[in-house]
N, C-alpha and C positions, 0 to 999 in steps of 0.2 A: 075915665080912669080903678073905679070901682073893680073893673078887673082887671086892671094893672096890679091895684093895692092881693085880688086874690089870686094869681099869678106868683106874685115876687112871692107871697106871704107860702104857694107850694112848694119855688122854687129854692125856699131858705126851707121848706121843713124834709126838703132831699136832699137837700145839700148840709142840711145835719143832720141823714140819716144814713147818706154816704159818710161821712165823718163819723158818724158809730160804725156802723159798718168794715172804717180800713182801720178804726183804729183797734175793733175786734181780731182782723187780719195778723194785726202786728202782730196782741198779742198772743193768738193759734202763731203766728210763726215765729216766734221769738221761744211758744210753749217746746214749737213740734223741734227747733234748733237745738234748745238743752236738753232734751229728750235723746236729738240724735247722736248728741256731745255723751250726754252720758252712757249709751247702747256702743256710743265707737274706744269708751273707758271699759266698760268690759268686754269687750270685745280683743280689748289687750291686754287686759289680763286674766281672759280665754286661753290665748294663744301663749304667754306667759309660763300659764299655767300645763299648758299643753304639751309645751320641750319643755319643760322640768318632767312630765309624768312622763315621756318619750325619755328622756336621760336614765331617768329609775325604772324602769319596762331595761332600756339596754341591763344596766348595771344588773339589776335579778336576772338579766338570760346569763349575765358570764357569770353569775354566782350559781347558778344550776349547776349551769355546764360543768361546771369543778367542780359542784358534790357528786354531780353524777361521775365524770372523771374516779371522784376518790372512792364512788361505792364501790365503781368497776375493780379499782385498785388491791379493795379491801376485800372485793368477792374472792378476787383472783390470791390474792397473799395465804385466805380461809384453805381456798384451795389448795394452792402448794405446799402447806404444813399440814394440812391432811393427808399428801401425797405423800409427803416427805413422812411420818408418820406410820402411814400403813405402807411403807417399802421396810422402813426400817422393825418393823413388826413381821413384818414377811420375812428381812431377811434371818432374826434372830428363830423364825417358827422351822424355817428349810435349815439352815445348824445346826437346832435342835433334832430333826426330826433327822440327820443326812448322823447324827452320831449317834442313832439310835438304833440306823438301819446300820452302819460300820460294825457299832456292840455284836447284833443280829447277825452280823455275817460274819466276825468272827468264834464266836460265843462257837453256830453249828462248828468252823471249820479245823477249830479247835479239840473239839468235841467228837 
């Protein structure tokens, strides 16, 4: 009988320990589930932020292309203006040189 009581007490102790371990495991599982849910939410937010960032990158690339195109256009316009100014200057200079040459030729011819 004493052995049976001792055996029952050992089994009760083991049962109490098993219940405590079960509760502890349950609490740990709930904590892990909360952590997993938190990480899922964080992953979702990160994906949203990534999508927004990709959209912004696309928009910025388009603006960069437009700015580069505008810079090329402005450079070409500056070049064209420079060419036109040089043409005008050369036209006036050639006209002046021709007049001077004609005057010299007529002066020699008339002398």
